[in-house]
Every structure is written in structure tokens, then in C-alpha cells.
C-alpha positions as CSV (number, residue, x, y, z in Angstrom):
1,M,225.4,155.0,-28.8
2,A,223.8,158.3,-29.4
3,S,222.7,159.0,-33.0
4,N,224.8,161.7,-35.0
5,Y,221.9,162.2,-37.7
6,Q,221.5,165.7,-38.7
7,R,218.4,166.8,-40.2
8,K,218.9,167.9,-44.0
9,T,215.5,169.4,-44.7
10,N,212.6,171.1,-42.9
11,H,210.3,168.2,-43.7
12,Q,208.0,167.2,-40.9
13,S,209.5,169.9,-38.6
14,W,206.1,171.2,-37.4
15,S,205.0,170.7,-34.0
16,E,202.5,168.2,-32.5
17,E,201.0,171.0,-30.5
18,S,200.3,173.0,-33.6
19,M,198.8,170.1,-35.4
20,H,196.5,169.4,-32.5
21,F,195.1,172.9,-32.6
22,A,194.6,172.9,-36.5
23,I,192.8,169.7,-36.1
24,Q,190.6,171.2,-33.3
25,E,189.8,174.3,-35.6
26,M,188.8,172.0,-38.5
27,I,186.7,169.8,-36.6
28,N,184.9,172.6,-34.8
29,G,184.2,174.1,-38.3
30,N,186.1,177.4,-37.9
31,M,188.8,176.7,-40.6
32,G,189.2,174.8,-43.9
33,D,192.1,172.5,-44.4
34,F,194.0,175.0,-46.3
35,T,193.4,178.0,-43.8
36,A,194.3,175.7,-40.9
37,S,197.4,174.5,-42.6
38,K,198.7,178.0,-43.2
39,A,197.6,179.5,-39.8
40,Y,199.4,176.7,-37.9
41,L,202.2,175.9,-40.3
42,V,201.4,172.3,-40.7
43,P,201.4,170.3,-43.8
44,Q,197.9,170.2,-45.4
45,I,197.6,166.5,-46.5
46,T,198.7,165.3,-42.9
47,L,196.2,167.6,-41.5
48,E,193.5,166.1,-43.8
49,N,194.4,162.6,-43.0
50,R,194.2,163.2,-39.3
51,V,191.0,164.9,-39.4
52,K,189.4,162.1,-41.2
53,K,190.6,159.8,-38.5
54,G,189.0,162.1,-35.9
55,K,185.6,162.2,-37.7
56,S,185.7,158.5,-38.1
57,G,185.2,158.2,-34.2
58,A,188.7,158.8,-32.8
59,T,189.2,161.7,-30.2
60,I,190.9,165.0,-31.1
61,S,193.8,163.8,-29.1
62,D,194.1,160.4,-30.8
63,A,193.7,162.0,-34.2
64,S,196.6,164.3,-33.5
65,K,199.1,161.7,-32.6
66,K,201.9,161.2,-34.8
67,G,201.7,157.5,-34.8
68,S,198.3,157.6,-36.4
69,L,199.9,158.3,-39.9
70,G,200.7,155.6,-42.5
71,S,200.2,151.8,-42.3
72,R,202.1,151.2,-39.2
73,K,199.8,150.8,-36.1
74,P,200.8,151.1,-32.7
75,V,201.8,147.8,-30.9
76,F,200.0,148.3,-27.7
77,S,196.7,150.1,-26.9
78,S,196.7,153.2,-24.6
79,G,195.5,151.1,-21.6
80,Q,198.4,148.6,-22.0
81,E,200.9,151.4,-22.3
82,Q,199.4,153.0,-19.2
83,E,200.0,149.8,-17.3
84,L,203.5,149.7,-18.5
85,V,204.1,153.3,-17.1
86,E,202.5,152.3,-13.9
87,Y,204.7,149.2,-13.6
88,A,207.9,151.3,-14.3
89,L,206.9,153.7,-11.5
90,L,206.0,150.9,-9.1
91,M,209.4,149.2,-9.7
92,E,211.3,152.6,-9.0
93,N,209.4,153.1,-5.9
94,R,210.7,149.8,-4.7
95,F,214.2,150.7,-5.6
96,F,214.5,148.4,-8.7
97,G,213.8,150.7,-11.5
98,L,213.8,149.7,-15.0
99,T,216.7,150.6,-17.3
100,L,215.8,151.3,-20.9
101,R,217.2,147.9,-22.2
102,E,215.1,146.2,-19.4
103,L,212.1,148.1,-20.6
104,R,212.6,147.1,-24.2
105,S,213.0,143.6,-23.2
106,L,210.0,143.5,-21.2
107,V,207.9,145.1,-23.9
108,F,209.2,142.5,-26.4
109,E,208.0,139.7,-24.2
110,L,204.6,141.5,-23.6
111,A,204.1,141.6,-27.2
112,E,205.0,137.9,-27.9
113,R,203.0,136.6,-25.0
114,N,199.7,138.5,-26.3
115,N,200.4,137.5,-29.9
116,L,200.5,141.3,-30.8
117,P,202.0,142.0,-34.3
118,H,205.1,144.0,-34.1
119,N,208.5,144.6,-35.9
120,F,210.7,144.3,-32.8
121,N,214.2,142.7,-32.9
122,R,213.6,138.9,-32.5
123,G,217.3,138.2,-32.5
124,K,217.9,140.7,-29.7
125,Q,214.5,139.8,-28.3
126,M,213.7,143.6,-27.5
127,A,211.8,146.6,-28.9
128,G,213.8,148.9,-30.9
129,K,215.1,152.4,-29.7
130,C,212.5,154.2,-32.2
131,W,209.7,152.7,-30.1
132,Q,211.5,153.5,-26.9
133,Y,212.0,157.3,-27.7
134,S,208.3,157.5,-29.0
135,F,207.1,155.8,-25.8
136,L,208.9,158.4,-23.7
137,K,207.6,161.1,-25.8
138,R,204.0,160.0,-25.4
139,Y,204.6,159.9,-21.5
140,P,206.6,162.9,-20.6
141,D,206.1,162.2,-16.8
142,L,208.7,159.3,-17.3
143,R,212.2,160.6,-17.2
144,L,215.8,159.0,-17.0
145,R,217.2,159.7,-13.7
146,S,220.6,158.5,-12.1
147,P,219.5,156.4,-8.9
148,E,221.2,156.6,-5.5
149,A,223.4,153.9,-4.3
150,T,221.5,150.7,-3.5
151,F,222.5,151.0,0.3
152,R,221.3,154.5,0.7
153,A,218.1,153.9,-1.0
154,R,217.4,150.9,1.2
155,A,218.4,152.7,4.4
156,M,216.0,155.5,3.4
157,G,213.3,153.0,2.6
158,F,213.7,150.9,5.7
159,D,211.8,153.0,7.8
160,R,208.8,152.4,10.3
161,A,206.2,152.9,7.6
162,V,207.7,150.7,5.0
163,V,208.3,147.8,7.6
164,N,204.8,148.3,9.0
165,N,203.3,148.0,5.4
166,F,205.3,144.7,4.9
167,F,204.0,143.2,8.1
168,D,200.5,144.4,7.5
169,L,200.5,142.7,4.0
170,L,201.9,139.7,5.8
171,E,199.3,139.6,8.4
172,R,196.5,140.0,5.9
173,S,197.9,137.1,3.8
174,F,198.1,134.8,7.0
175,A,194.6,135.7,8.1
176,K,193.3,135.0,4.5
177,Y,194.8,131.7,3.8
178,Q,195.7,130.2,7.1
179,F,199.3,129.2,6.1
180,S,200.8,126.2,8.0
181,P,204.4,125.8,8.7
182,D,204.7,123.2,5.8
183,R,203.2,125.9,3.3
184,I,205.6,128.8,4.0
185,Y,209.0,129.1,2.1
186,N,212.0,131.4,1.6
187,V,214.3,131.5,-1.1
188,D,217.4,133.4,-1.9
189,E,220.7,133.4,-3.7
190,T,224.1,133.0,-2.2
191,G,227.5,133.3,-3.8
192,V,230.4,130.9,-3.3
193,T,233.9,131.5,-4.6
194,T,236.0,128.5,-5.6
195,V,239.1,130.1,-3.6
196,P,238.5,130.9,0.0
197,K,239.1,134.5,1.0
198,K,240.2,133.5,4.5
199,Q,242.7,130.9,5.4
200,S,242.1,128.3,8.1
201,K,244.1,128.6,11.3
202,V,247.1,126.3,11.7
203,L,249.3,125.0,14.4
204,A,252.4,126.9,14.9
205,L,255.0,127.6,17.7
206,R,254.1,130.1,20.2
207,G,255.7,133.4,20.0
208,K,256.7,133.0,16.3
209,R,256.3,136.3,14.7
210,K,255.1,135.5,11.3
211,V,253.1,132.4,10.0
212,V,252.5,131.8,6.5
213,S,250.4,129.5,4.3
214,V,250.6,128.6,0.6
215,V,247.6,129.7,-1.2
216,S,246.2,129.9,-4.9
217,E,247.2,133.0,-6.9
218,E,243.7,132.8,-8.4
219,R,241.1,135.2,-7.5
220,G,238.5,132.4,-7.8
221,T,235.3,132.5,-9.7
222,L,231.8,132.8,-8.3
223,V,229.1,130.1,-8.1
224,T,225.8,131.0,-7.3
225,A,223.5,128.7,-5.2
226,E,219.8,129.0,-5.2
227,T,218.6,127.8,-1.8
228,C,215.0,127.4,-0.6
229,M,213.8,126.1,2.8
230,R,210.4,125.4,4.2
231,T,209.3,126.7,7.7
232,A,208.8,123.1,8.8
233,G,212.6,122.5,8.3
234,N,213.2,120.7,5.2
235,Y,215.1,122.1,2.2
236,M,214.3,122.0,-1.7
237,L,217.3,120.6,-3.5
238,I,219.8,123.4,-4.5
239,M,220.3,124.9,-8.0
240,F,223.7,125.9,-8.9
241,V,224.8,128.4,-11.5
242,F,228.2,128.0,-12.9
243,P,230.3,130.5,-14.6
244,R,230.3,128.6,-17.9
245,K,228.7,128.8,-21.4
246,K,228.4,125.1,-21.8
247,A,227.5,122.2,-19.5
248,N,230.1,120.1,-17.8
249,Q,229.1,117.1,-16.0
250,E,232.3,116.8,-14.0
251,L,231.0,119.6,-12.0
252,L,228.0,117.6,-10.8
253,E,230.0,114.7,-9.4
254,G,229.3,113.9,-5.8
255,I,226.3,116.2,-5.5
256,P,223.0,114.8,-3.9
257,P,220.6,113.1,-6.6
258,G,218.2,115.8,-7.8
259,T,220.5,118.7,-7.4
260,S,220.4,120.7,-10.6
261,A,222.8,123.1,-12.4
262,K,222.6,125.8,-15.0
263,Y,225.2,127.8,-16.7
264,H,226.0,131.6,-17.6
265,E,229.1,133.2,-18.2
266,S,228.8,135.5,-15.1
267,G,227.8,132.9,-12.6
268,W,225.0,134.9,-11.4
269,M,221.4,134.1,-11.4
270,Q,219.5,135.3,-14.6
271,K,215.8,135.9,-15.3
272,D,215.4,132.9,-17.5
273,I,217.4,130.6,-15.1
274,F,215.3,131.8,-12.1
275,L,212.1,131.0,-14.1
276,K,213.4,127.4,-14.5
277,W,213.9,127.1,-10.8
278,F,210.6,128.6,-10.1
279,K,208.8,125.8,-12.1
280,R,210.8,123.3,-10.1
281,F,209.7,125.0,-7.1
282,I,206.0,124.6,-8.1
283,N,206.5,120.9,-8.7
284,F,208.1,120.7,-5.1
285,A,205.5,122.6,-3.3
286,K,202.4,121.7,-5.3
287,P,200.3,124.6,-4.6
288,T,196.6,124.6,-5.5
289,E,193.7,127.0,-5.5
290,R,192.5,125.5,-2.1
291,H,195.9,125.2,-0.7
292,P,198.2,127.9,-1.8
293,V,201.8,128.4,-0.5
294,L,203.7,131.6,0.7
295,L,207.1,132.1,-1.0
296,L,209.0,134.9,0.5
297,L,211.8,136.4,-1.9
298,D,213.7,139.8,-2.3
299,G,213.2,142.2,-5.1
300,R,216.1,141.4,-7.2
301,A,215.6,142.1,-10.9
302,T,215.8,138.3,-11.7
303,H,212.5,138.0,-9.5
304,T,210.6,141.2,-10.4
305,K,211.5,142.0,-14.2
306,S,210.2,138.8,-15.8
307,L,206.8,139.0,-17.3
308,E,206.7,135.2,-17.5
309,L,207.4,134.8,-13.9
310,I,205.0,137.4,-12.8
311,S,202.2,135.8,-14.8
């Protein structure tokens, strides 16, 4: 929801660009703090504090940053934030751009995994909107854009150059690791509805104009099945995602031993659930540094937007 806050005073209404020039004049010895403050219409005390930071070893650019004021320190270094920018642009180029919520969630996970002090929302497990606005202000090249429909983006991306790049990468991987058929896997999700969309054919009198069959009025619910197969021909046991909040053992009656089930309201695969599947896959495939395995999968958000999975 957009903020309806209206500024009631002119406090801190100066521009960062003016502050940058004032700091530069003071560090170069061209003006004093009072003169620079009046010339560039910036607060004198703020200017003094930032100049002190500049003289302590920081660059003029670092000293002029708004985030350098006060006791609150930035959560990430400039190098770490640049990696976030590059990752966001990489995902967009692959047609799986990050939404602002996904960015804030990824940032929280990154801070937690690196034991960085922060004041992010631990209940929602994501960074706040204040951090989001500041981040976008620091990197103006990032803009919120409305993406084209997925099928159009894929059609535009599925050209000769993209396909050749994929197979070049695949060929280099094969040349480097010499994968045998028992070390190549493919994984994908498939959705199954509890009510069939198409009715089976039934026996009826030839020439009868209308044949009907009683069906359920329910639309059916979606159950996701995570399937993985090895090139050698054998399968890893399936993981189901049922559209429920809590576990129900009755749903597992009659399934092959070792088949697992997870639960989510939507019935769709989620990042945390796929991470659990991936840990099962590691135990199943048993890759080592000397004998790695190749796992082929698509670029769904559940596969590409989990920092722990990528790590």
C-alpha cells in the first residue's frame, strides 16, 4: 500500500547532490563549513559530520551518502549490494525477474546466512520497505518494469543464439566431467487434479445422438508431484505437495514406501519445499567432488530464487 505521509516541515529537504558538492569544496579547502552550508543550502552540522567521515579515510562519494549519518550502519557492503544488483539483472535476463517482495525476502536470507546485524522483520522474514527504497535510490539503474507475458518472453528468448548457448554450456560440462548415464538427472513438477477434466469413453448404442455420464460438480484440487528420473532409466521416489495446511496420513495410504509428502495451501511447489526435495536428491544421487552429477531443471522461481539452494 502506498504511503500517504505528507511532509510538514522543510527539515532535511536539501538534495544529496548539493551535499556532495559542499563536501567536495570543504575537503579541497575552498570553503569553510559555514560558507559551504550557505552556498549549497545544506545543514551545517550534517555537513561537518560527513566531512569528518571523508577525512577519516572514506571517499567523497561515501562521505556524501545519506546512510552515513547517525548510529545506523548499512547492512551490506557496497560489493555485496553490487552482487545483488547483478543477480537481479541476471534473473530478469532469464525471464524470472525478482519482484520487490522476492528481493526483500532474499535480502533477509542473505543477512541471516552471513550473520550480519540488521533490523529486518523477523516475523515476515524480509527486509523492510525503507531498505528497499534506499536500495533503489542507491542504484538508479534498477527500475520497476511491467514484464511481458511469459509465453511471449520465452518465444523471443527461444532463438538460435540462446539454444546454442545452452548446448555449448552442456557440451563443456560433458567434456569437463565426463558424465555417465547413471550421473545425469532431470527434475520437473507436474500438476494433477483430483477430478479428471476429460471423461473416459463408454459403450453406447450406435447412432444415439447424445451420450452423457455423471460427473462430480467439484472443480477438483491441484496436487503437485515432483518427479526426477536418471538417464539410466530409474526414478527417484516422488514427492507430493498437497493443498493443505496440516499433514494427513490418510492421503499416503497405498503409496510406494519412501514416497514423501509436503503440504501447502496452494498445492504448488514452494522454495522451502523444493529445498527439502533437493536434500533428498543429494542423499539419493550421492554426488562427490570426484564424481559430480548433472541435474537438469527449469528456471522456476522455486529453483532460482532460494539463496540456500543456490549455495
